[in-house]
C-alpha positions in Angstrom: -6.8 23.3 -16.5 -7.1 27.2 -15.8 -4.6 29.7 -13.9 -7.4 30.0 -11.3 -8.1 26.1 -10.9 -6.6 24.1 -8.1 -4.3 21.2 -9.1 -4.4 18.5 -7.0 -2.0 15.8 -8.5 1.4 15.8 -10.3 3.8 13.3 -11.8 7.3 12.9 -12.6 8.7 10.6 -15.3 12.1 10.9 -17.4 12.7 14.2 -16.1 9.4 15.6 -17.0 6.7 17.1 -14.7 3.1 17.3 -15.7 -0.5 15.9 -14.6 -0.6 12.3 -14.4 -3.0 12.5 -17.4 -0.2 14.1 -19.4 2.7 12.2 -19.2 3.2 9.0 -21.1 4.4 5.5 -20.2 6.0 3.5 -23.3 3.9 0.5 -24.5 6.7 -1.9 -24.2 7.2 -1.3 -20.4 7.0 -4.5 -18.6 5.0 -2.5 -15.8 2.1 -1.9 -18.4 2.1 -5.3 -20.1 2.6 -7.8 -17.5 2.3 -5.8 -14.2 6.0 -6.6 -13.7 6.8 -3.9 -11.1 6.7 -2.8 -7.5 5.2 0.1 -5.9 5.2 2.2 -2.4 2.2 4.7 -1.5 3.3 7.0 1.1 1.7 9.9 3.4 3.1 13.1 2.9 2.7 15.1 6.1 4.2 18.1 7.4 6.3 18.6 4.3 7.8 15.2 4.1 6.9 11.5 3.5 6.0 9.8 6.8 7.8 6.5 7.5 9.7 6.9 4.4 12.9 4.6 5.7 10.5 2.1 6.4 8.7 2.0 2.9 12.2 2.2 1.1 13.1 -1.0 3.3 10.4 -2.9 1.8 10.8 -1.9 -1.6 14.4 -2.6 -1.5 13.6 -6.2 0.1 10.7 -6.8 -2.6 12.9 -6.0 -5.3 15.4 -8.7 -4.0 12.6 -11.0 -3.7 11.5 -10.8 -7.2 14.8 -10.4 -9.0 14.5 -6.7 -10.0 17.2 -4.1 -9.4 17.6 -2.1 -6.4 15.1 1.0 -6.7 16.3 4.4 -6.6 18.4 5.3 -3.5 17.1 7.9 -1.2 19.1 10.8 -1.8 18.1 11.4 -5.3 14.3 10.4 -4.1 14.4 13.1 -1.4 15.2 16.3 -3.7 12.5 14.6 -6.4 10.0 14.4 -3.7 10.7 17.7 -2.5 10.3 19.0 -5.7 6.8 17.6 -6.3 5.8 18.7 -2.8 6.7 22.3 -3.8 5.0 22.2 -7.2 1.9 20.8 -5.8 1.8 23.8 -3.2 1.7 21.0 -0.7 4.1 22.3 1.9 1.1 22.6 4.6 -1.0 20.2 3.5 -1.4 16.3 3.2 -0.8 14.1 0.3 -0.7 10.4 -1.4 3.0 9.9 -3.0 3.3 6.8 -5.0 6.6 5.7 -5.9 6.8 3.3 -9.3 9.5 0.9 -10.3 9.0 -1.4 -13.1 11.4 -3.9 -15.1 11.1 -1.6 -17.8 11.3 -2.6 -21.4 11.9 -6.5 -22.1 14.2 -7.4 -25.0 11.9 -10.2 -26.3 8.1 -10.6 -26.8 6.6 -12.9 -23.9 7.4 -13.2 -20.3 10.8 -14.7 -20.0 13.8 -12.7 -18.3 17.4 -12.6 -19.9 20.5 -12.2 -18.0 19.9 -8.4 -18.1 16.6 -8.8 -16.3 18.3 -6.9 -13.3 20.2 -4.3 -14.8 19.0 -0.9 -13.4 19.8 0.9 -16.5 16.5 -1.0 -18.2 14.2 -0.5 -15.3 11.8 2.6 -15.2 10.8 4.7 -12.1 8.1 7.5 -12.1 6.1 9.0 -9.4 2.7 10.7 -8.7 2.0 13.1 -5.8 -2.0 14.0 -4.8 -3.5 15.8 -2.2 -5.0 13.2 0.0 -6.7 13.5 3.6 -6.4 10.4 6.0 -9.9 8.8 6.2 -11.3 6.7 9.2 -14.6 6.0 8.3 -16.7 2.7 9.4 -17.3 0.1 6.6 -18.9 -3.3 6.1 -17.1 -5.9 4.9 -17.8 -9.2 2.9 -15.4 -12.3 2.7 -14.5 -13.3 -0.8 -15.7 -16.8 -1.9 -13.7 -16.9 -4.8 -10.4 -15.2 -4.4 -7.4 -16.0 -1.7 -4.2 -14.8 -0.5 -1.4 -17.6 -1.7 0.3 -18.3 1.8 3.4 -19.2 0.4 3.7 -16.9 -2.7 6.6 -14.4 -3.3 3.8 -12.2 -4.7 1.8 -12.1 -1.5 5.0 -10.6 0.4 5.6 -7.9 -2.3 3.4 -4.8 -3.3 3.2 -5.3 -6.9 1.4 -3.5 -9.8 -0.5 -6.5 -10.2 -4.3 -5.5 -8.0 -6.7 -7.7 -10.4 -7.4 -10.1 -7.5 -8.0 -6.9 -5.2 -10.2 -4.9 -7.6 -12.3 -8.5 -7.9 -12.5 -9.0 -4.1 -13.7 -5.3 -3.7 -16.4 -5.7 -6.6 -17.7 -8.8 -5.2 -17.9 -7.3 -1.8 -19.9 -4.5 -3.2 -21.9 -6.7 -5.3 -23.1 -8.3 -1.7 -24.1 -4.6 -0.4 -20.8 -4.2 1.5 -18.3 -1.4 1.2 -14.9 -3.5 1.0 -13.8 -7.1 0.9 -11.9 -9.4 3.0 -9.9 -12.3 1.9 -8.8 -15.7 3.3 -5.3 -17.4 3.3 -5.0 -20.5 1.2 -4.3 -22.1 4.3 -7.9 -21.2 5.7 -7.0 -18.5 7.9 -8.1 -15.0 7.6 -5.8 -12.8 5.7 -6.4 -9.1 5.0 -8.7 -6.7 3.3 -8.4 -5.8 -0.3 -5.9 -3.1 -0.2 -4.8 -2.9 3.8 -3.7 -5.1 6.2 -6.4 -6.5 9.2 -6.3 -5.6 12.8 -8.5 -7.0 15.3 -8.6 -5.7 19.1 -9.6 -9.0 21.0 -9.4 -8.8 24.9 -7.3 -6.0 25.1 -4.7 -7.2 22.6 -4.4 -6.0 19.1 -3.9 -9.0 16.7 -2.9 -9.3 13.0 -2.6 -12.5 11.2 1.6 -13.7 10.3 3.0 -13.1 7.0 2.9 -17.0 7.0 -0.8 -16.7 6.7 -0.1 -14.7 3.4 -0.7 -11.1 4.2 1.5 -8.4 2.8 4.1 -7.0 5.2 2.7 -3.7 5.4 4.6 -0.5 6.7 1.8 0.2 9.5 1.5 -3.2 10.8 5.3 -3.4 10.8 5.5 -0.6 12.9 2.6 -1.8 15.2 4.7 -5.1 15.9 8.0 -3.0 16.1 6.4 -1.0 18.8 4.8 -3.9 20.8 1.3 -2.6 19.9 0.3 -5.4 17.8 1.0 -9.2 18.1 0.8 -11.8 15.4 -1.7 -14.7 15.5 -3.4 -16.6 12.7 -7.4 -15.8 12.7 -10.5 -17.4 11.6 -13.2 -15.6 9.8 -15.8 -16.3 12.7 -15.5 -12.9 14.9 -15.3 -13.5 18.8 -17.9 -11.3 21.2 -16.6 -7.9 21.7 -13.9 -8.0 18.7 -13.0 -4.9 17.2 -11.7 -5.1 13.6 -9.8 -2.4 11.6 -8.3 -2.2 8.1 -5.2 -0.1 8.2 -2.7 0.8 5.7 -0.3 4.0 5.1 -3.2 6.5 4.0 -6.0 5.8 7.0 -7.8 3.5 8.8 -11.3 2.1 8.6 -13.3 0.3 11.1 -15.0 -2.5 10.5 -19.0 -2.3 11.7 -20.0 -6.0 9.5 -18.5 -9.1 8.5 -20.9 -10.6 6.2 -23.9 -10.1 7.7 -22.8 -9.9 11.3 -22.5 -6.9 13.2 -19.1 -5.8 15.2 -18.2 -3.4 18.1 -17.2 -0.1 16.9 -15.0 2.6 18.7 -12.8 5.2 18.0 -9.6 3.0 19.2 -8.7 2.4 15.7 -7.7 6.0 14.7 -5.8 6.2 18.1 -4.2 3.3 16.9 -3.2 4.4 13.5 -2.1 8.0 14.7 0.3 6.3 17.4 1.9 4.3 15.0 2.1 7.1 12.3 4.1 9.3 15.4 7.2 7.2 15.1 8.0 8.7 11.7 9.3 11.9 13.6 13.1 10.4 13.4 12.7 10.2 9.8 12.4 13.7 8.7 13.7 15.0 5.0 16.6 17.3 5.6 15.3 20.9 5.1 
């Protein structure tokens, strides 16, 4: 990269800063070998990570569910994130921050865990930060006929490194001429998108599938429930007249204009909802 060429991403691991393509991860890391790790993707806006405390709570809870050591604590992360924002020159821009936490190097070959599996000194942390502008486009979707979210699996409740299923869901949708894919739960209910929670406006009420239907406890989804703007309800794959369907996550919101080949009502209310959910991050600003 030349001195005049803008930098769009930065990363940190083991005390070293650099571009993501320049830094390295040991080949023995279980996150690389087995997708044995968790991550959080967070919008950075106005010099701080949005809804930071909510993301950290989910990260901590996921570690407990999967028997991993607790992730790094907020004070240490705050200092590192502020340095990343400064190095990328993102003080007045927006970005996508990814915090990664793997179980680190295993003591033996294979998937087995020993009695030190939750030792934090054996875990590994790294982060990436890249420029990002929230997106609000309208997309078409296809309900996967091959991939399903397991309603009772612990993995469905955690944001793990294992995104092979999501990749295939989107690939299947694109082969059908759609932009993105939706998944059903193993109990037959509509669940989520490949990388976002599903929210449906029906008769004036925003609805989203309950966690018992296998969807990830998304942070924006959680804010909607907390604020009383969204209500949990199992959803069938058949839209009702007048429905407005959205895919929503921490980095943006997409309005669904078709499910398979069936057209849906679209409006600008999705972006309005997303921005109202994001506004609740104001009390969680980082120290200056």
